[in-house]
Phi, psi and omega in degrees: 000135179261139175250132175245144173241146179237133172232157175263146179219141180249142178206164181215164187208145174271000185256301185196170174293322174308306180299319174306310182300314188294320178294320184295311175304310183298310178302309184293332183293351178286337174239341180252124178256155176070037183292135184244327181208169174225138178235120179284109180280314180216151171232144174209170185215153174258133178243130177243106186074247177240022181244136165280120177255348180202135179254137179231150181222142173241109182249163169244120177263128175252132176219156184271127178271128170277125180227000000 
C-alpha cells in the first residue's frame, strides 16, 4: 500500500504559467522525493500598464511517502 502526501507550492515566472509550474516542481524536487503529480489550483498574473509582467501559480504536489 502506498501512502501519498499533498503539499501546496507557489511559484512565479516572467514567461508563462507552464514555466512557473515547471519551476515549482523543479525547486520542490530538491527536498521532496517521489513526486507523482501536480495539480494547478490557481493561476494569476501581474500587469504593468498593458503588459503581463509575471505569471503566478498555486499548485498541489502529490508525492509518495517512504515509511
